[in-house]
N, C-alpha and C positions, 0 to 999 in steps of 0.2 A: 725107246730103243737105245741101247748103249753099246759101245764097242767092247770087245773082249780084252783089249789091251789096256793095261793100267797106265793111263796118261797122267803125268804130273799136273798138279793144280795150276801151275803157272801157264800151262798150255790149254787150259779149259776155258770155255766161254769166249772164245775168240770170234769176233763178228766179221772182221776184214783181214784177209790174207793178202799181202803184197808180195808176190812171188815172181820176180823178174831178174834179169841179168844186171850187172853193174853198169854204172854211168847211163842210166835210163830215167833218172829222177825218182827212183824208188824210195829213197830216204825222205825226200820232200813229201811224197805221197803219204808215207808212214807217219811223219810228224803231223801232217794235216788231219788225217783220219783219226789218229790217236787222241785228238782233242775232243772227238765226239763219239768214238766207238772204241771197243777193245780191239786194237790193231796189232798185227804181227808181220814182221818184215824179215824175209829170207831170200837169198839168191839161188840156192840149190841145196841138195842133200849134204854135200861136203861142208857148206857154210853152216848148215844146221848142226852137223856133228862137231865142227871145230869151234863155232862161236857159242853154241848152247850146251856143248859137252854132252850131247845126247846120243847114246848108242843103243838104248833099249828099243827104240822104235824110230820110224822115219817121219819126215815132215808130212808125207802122204797119210800116215796113220793119224797124225794130229788133225789134218784137214778132214779126214774121214770121220774121226770121233766127233769133231765139232759140227759137221754136217748132219750127224745123226742126233745130236743132243740139243742143238740150237734151232730156233725157228727159221732163221735165215742167216746164211753166211755169204760173203762176197769174196771172190778170188780175183785179184787185179793183176794183170800181166801187161807190162808196157814194153814197147820196142822202140829203138832208135836206129836209124841207118848207121852204117859204119862211120861215115863222115861226121855225123852228129855226135857219135860216141867219142871220136877223136877230139872234137872241139870241146866237149864236156871234160874230157881228161886233161886237155891243155889248160883250161881255165880253173880246174880244181886245184892246181898247184899254186894259184895266186890268192 
């Protein structure tokens, strides 16, 4: 089963999607998972458009495509409390 949308090759065969807000450790997760899996890191649709310059389809189209073409995919979403995010923001400046 394949998607009707023509997904770029760079977005195919992704096994792990790290889809969460900023200052939640998402980049660390991405770096760790990318050592073992084809991993993709994005914060939201605006991030997908701005960083990957992608307007033909959405991040949800990419997830849908990979869910239909790969045996297993994993979508990881991480949350931090507001105070934890402020602490992370403070220390990221150093």
